[in-house]
Structures are given as structure tokens and as C-alpha cells.
C-alpha positions, 0 to 999 in steps of 0.5 A, a space after each residue: 270092363 265088362 261094365 264098360 260095354 254094358 254101357 254102351 248097350 244103351 240105346 240112348 247113347 248111340 242116339 247121342 252119337 248118331 245125332 252128332 251131326 258133326 262126328 257122324 257126317 265127318 265119317 260118312 264124308 272122309 269114307 265115301 270122299 275116299 271110296 276109290 281106296 275102299 273100292 274091293 278092300 277087306 274093312 274091319 269097323 273096330 267097336 262098330 256100335 250100331 254099324 253106321 259106318 260099315 254101312 259106310 265102307 259098304 256104300 263106298 264099295 267095300 268088298 267085306 265088312 268085318 263090323 267088331 262090337 263086344 256089346 250085346 248091342 252086335 245083335 241089333 246091328 246085325 238087324 240093321 244091316 239085314 235092314 239094308 240089304 247089306 248082309 252079303 257084305 258087312 259081317 257083325 262079329 261079336 267079340 272083343 278084338 283082342 280076343 278075336 281069333 287071327 285066322 277066324 278073318 282076312 287081314 285088312 286094308 282098311 281099319 275103321 274106329 270111332 275110339 275117341 272119348 272125353 279128352 280123347 283118351 278118356 274110355 281107353 278103346 285107343 289101346 284096342 285100336 292098336 291092337 288090331 291094327 298091330 294083329 289085323 291090318 295088312 302092311 301098308 294099309 291105313 286108319 280113319 282116322 289117322 292122325 289125332 291131337 289134342 289142345 289146350 288153352 287156360 280159360 275163366 269159367 264164370 259159371 264156376 266161379 261169379 254165379 254163386 256171387 249172386 243168386 237171385 241177390 242172394 250171396 251164396 260163395 260158401 257153397 261155390 267153394 264147396 262145389 268149386 272142390 268138388 269138381 276140381 277132383 276129376 276132368 269135368 266135361 263142359 261145353 265152354 263158351 269160346 269168349 272165355 277162351 283166354 289164349 290160342 290153342 296149344 297143340 300137347 299132343 300129336 299122334 300119327 296112328 300108323 305108327 305111335 306105340 302103346 308106351 309113347 301114350 301112357 306118356 301124353 301130358 308128362 310135359 310142361 304147358 306153357 300158354 301166351 294169353 292174348 285176352 284179359 280175363 281171370 285164369 280159372 281152368 285148362 280147356 281140353 280138346 281134340 281134333 282127328 285127321 282123316 286120310 282124305 285130308 278131313 277133319 273133326 275137330 271138337 274145340 269151343 270154336 267149332 261146332 258142338 259136339 258130344 264130346 264137348 270139351 274138358 275142363 281141368 278146374 283151377 281153385 285158385 281165383 285170383 290169377 288175373 290176366 291182363 293183355 299188355 
């Protein structure tokens, strides 16, 4: 876990996330659109990073924002807060949320967090969010975002398959076979061309972050997945992506039909290339 937090001290990681306009503006607009609910309230930003979400909350009128950050980046985020003259509103706390003494801070009216990893739950930060909710959120308090959804669709992957058939006139199918075997051992983070999606998206998980418990999250993916293709092609993998919804009704989606984000999509490779999809 220490290595996980260490990785978030790399400024290139934060530049990538901050430069993701879909991500950053989704949070900014959702917070500022809900300013009447933030005004005069106590907010906790779980995994505050550079502190930009904490600043949005302060701009929306929050009385106090606790920016909780476990990595050494907390020192830089404190400088950012001072640079923006918000040190009287935003309090940077260098700690894991799980290690934070509940008596040190006030209970929050709102918890804000950008906790989502690749295929939604890759980084395991959702567990920290639920801990914060259960230990630091007032009864009736709200979460930003409040809903998370996971989608899947069958797809074809020409870059994984057809590419190796003819490389400038040279057949490299044998390399392609080994390449796909390597890629099939774990989920692959890629941008899927929308033309390679073979069916409408299928909702495979719906998480109400206000009430879901950890044991329910641990059962994600246990259900059978059935999809009806509406486009001809070759079934070569399953494309997975997520969306989150904010209390103001806005949404941040990372699907292949949406504007690209740093999360891209997650691909589960299917090694059997003989499954042709024909729409009748």
C-alpha cells in the first residue's frame, strides 16, 4: 500500500489527471452547480491529491474543507492552498483516512472524492471512501459522486489480431499469437474505437455509494453476462468502462462513445478468433 501512495507523488500522474478535462470539469461543474448545498458546510476531500477538488468546494462556499491526502504530495497541496489564499478554509491533513482520529475533525456534511481507478475498482480506493462515509459523514450527508455504474460490451480488436497478419508485407501471425497470450493474462487499458463495439452497452453493476457495503462490492462480477450483438464482426474481447453520477444529476462517463479520458477503457481479451458475429 505504501508503494501505491508513493506512485501518487509523481507529478506527471497529477498532470495527466488535471489535464483530463472531462474528469476535472465534471467535478468542478457538479460542485459549483450544487453551491447552495456546499455553502457553510463541512467537507472532506478523500485522497485530495493536488487539492483542486478541495478548492472547488471552497469556491462553492464551504465553511471548512478537510483535504485528506496520504502521500507526501500533501506538502505540495498545502502550498497550492496558500497560493490561492484559501488556508483559512482548507485544512490539509497528511494521513490515510483510515488512520485519522475522528475526534480531530468535525463530521462532514459532504464527502468529495475522485476514487475511481481503471475499470472503476482497480485501485481499491473505494474501500477508503466507504470507511470515510461510515466514520466521518453526518447522518443525511451526501457523497460526490453518489452513484457508480459499470458497463460492458463485446468488441473486436484489430490491433491485437489483424495487425500481425501483414506487417508491411510480412506475415507475423506467430508473434501475434504470443502477443495475445501475454495480453490475455490481465485486463488491458486501451482506447477502443467505437466502430469496434459490437453491441449496446450492458449495465453489469450499479453502486449506490450512499448505502452499499463492502461485502456487496466483493461480489461484483459474479453474475453471468449476456449481450446481444447488433453489428457484424469478430468477437475478440469484452470492453469494460464506468460512469459516475453526481447529486446535481450530472454524469462523468468513460465509455468508447464518450470524449476520451485518462481512464480509457478496459479490455478483456478473448483468445479464440473463430467466433464470428453475424446480425440477421
